[in-house]
C-alpha positions, 0 to 999 in steps of 0.5 A, a space after each residue: 757650104 750652106 748661106 748660113 755658114 757663109 754669112 758666119 764666117 769672117 772672110 776678113 778676120 781669117 785674112 787678117 785684112 780690114 773690110 776696105 782692104 784692095 784686091 792687092 792687099 787680099 791677095 799678098 795677106 792670102 800667099 803670106 798666109 797660105 805659105 805659111 800653113 801650107 801643108 808641105 812646110 808643116 806636116 802633120 799639122 792639124 791646124 796649120 792645115 785647117 789653118 790652109 783651108 780657111 784662108 784659101 776659103 776666105 780668099 776664094 770669095 774675097 778675090 771675086 768681085 761678085 762673091 765678095 759684092 754679094 757677101 759684103 752686101 748680105 753681111 750689112 744686111 744680116 749681119 754675123 749671125 745670118 738670116 735666122 737672128 735678123 733685125 731687119 726693120 719691118 716694111 712701112 704699113 701693112 701687117 700679117 704673113 709678109 714673106 721676106 723673099 717677096 720683098 727682097 724680090 719685088 721687081 722694078 715696081 718694088 724698088 729693089 731689083 737686084 737684091 732679091 737675085 743676090 739674096 737668091 744666089 745666097 739662099 738657093 732661091 729667086 723672088 722667094 722661091 723655095 727650090 733645091 739648094 744651088 751648088 757651090 763653084 771651087 774656090 781657085 788657089 794659087 801656086 807659085 813656080 820659079 823658073 830660068 830666063 832662059 825657060 821663060 824665053 824659050 817656053 817649057 813644061 814643069 812638073 806641080 806638085 801641088 797639096 791643096 783641097 780635091 775630091 776626096 778620093 775614098 768617098 768619091 766627093 758624096 761625104 759618106 763612107 764607101 758601101 753608104 750613101 747620103 740620105 734624102 733630109 727628111 725636115 726639108 725633104 731634100 730642099 735644102 732650105 724650110 720656112 720659118 715664121 718669126 712675127 710678122 715675117 715668114 721667111 726662108 732659111 738653110 735647113 739645119 738638120 742638112 746645112 743647107 745640103 738637102 741630104 743627110 750623111 749618117 755615117 760620114 767618110 773616115 777621111 774627109 768627115 762628110 765634106 767630100 774634101 780633103 788634103 792631097 798631094 797631086 802632081 801637075 803637069 804645066 806648060 809655061 808659054 813661050 815669053 811669060 813675063 816674071 810674075 804672070 800669072 797662067 789659068 789652068 781652068 778646073 785644077 782648083 777647089 773641087 765644087 760641091 753640089 755639082 758645081 763645077 772646080 775652081 781655077 788653079 793660077 800659077 803665078 811664075 817667077 824667073 831668075 836673072 840672067 847673067 848677061 841678057 836682060 828684057 823689055 818686052 818681047 826684045 832681049 837686052 846686052 850690054 857689049 863691051 868694046 875698045 875705043 879704037 872700035 867705036 872710032 874706027 869701026 868694026 865688026 864683032 861677034 854678040 851672043 844670043 841665047 843659043 848661037 852668036 850673031 856678027 854686028 857691024 859698028 860704023 866709024 865715029 859710034 858713041 859710047 852707049 848707042 843701042 844697035 838692033 838685031 832684028 828678030 833675035 828677040 823673044 818669039 811668043 806664041 802668036 808669032 811676034 817676034 822681039 829684037 836684040 838690042 846692044 848697048 854698046 860701052 867704051 871698056 877703059 884699061 885700069 892699066 897700061 904698058 909703054 908702049 900703049 901709053 906712049 901711044 895715047 899721048 901721041 893720040 892726045 897731042 893729035 885731037 888738042 885742037 878738038 874741044 870734047 865738050 863745047 857746051 860745057 867750055 862755053 859755060 864755063 867762060 861765060 862765067 869766068 
């Protein structure tokens, strides 16, 4: 995309957020719109596909802090109409042909420093020098997968079906109909930029004939319309590492949108959602499980079997153990790729029978009589006594 096209688009409006929106607000807005307009959810809907491309493009700029900073600064300087119709005030003093590139490309003595570099990034030049237009890195793409708890603990390899912009398979990305080739733009001679004078100023702007690309396509590709990019459905294999956290993102370098003008492709981010387990929980690298036990097992001590994700272990309960105590089984948690290993945390929870037979009831009455002298709540008893 040329600089004029870039500045002429309101990426904030595309995502439905304000210009001071936080990174999280931008991410939430993109994910909502991408899901609503995804080609898989709207087969044959050209408007939804167009909107999907637009929000992906907007997110590719606004999710990158550097790109967003350049975009905001350029729009502040030139407004949404691009540099061709700017209202930049003339510099104090001086007359004649002043090149705006010289102003923005001034060094430390000029007081504008990195502003020239920023504009150089936008217009494919530095310090006012006219060069060939720089390629544009492809936008990053984000998608979601849902996996089971066990897959998150052990890791998994999953096929990922993705509909997203990709290099056009018909033209190979050059935008021209097969059998033809783009030709060098006769206006800018392939530079992508032309010099133009406006009053006291002379400056460079993207060539209108080739839209800053440096080439002209006489016969556009029928699939991509000359863009070199089309929405395609592809299947990737993604490796989910052992110990992945819920809502964690996995980066697949170079699997995002293709770059333009020879620039590298963006990245694909796979956000992982983990289904909860019916029995086990998780705390960092540790697995957690609640084990129901009888009162007698806590009072007298016992050896009980505890399940793990793939087998079982025996756990010794010391006599006099209280309900709610957590026992640690070393090395039975989550093992990550770096070799760090968690534990299994077993929380003991006493179970009270809902109904007792006559024999059990009589046994408990005898027990209650035997421990009648023992006060299980001395602090509360003392407080109540003080309030009498």
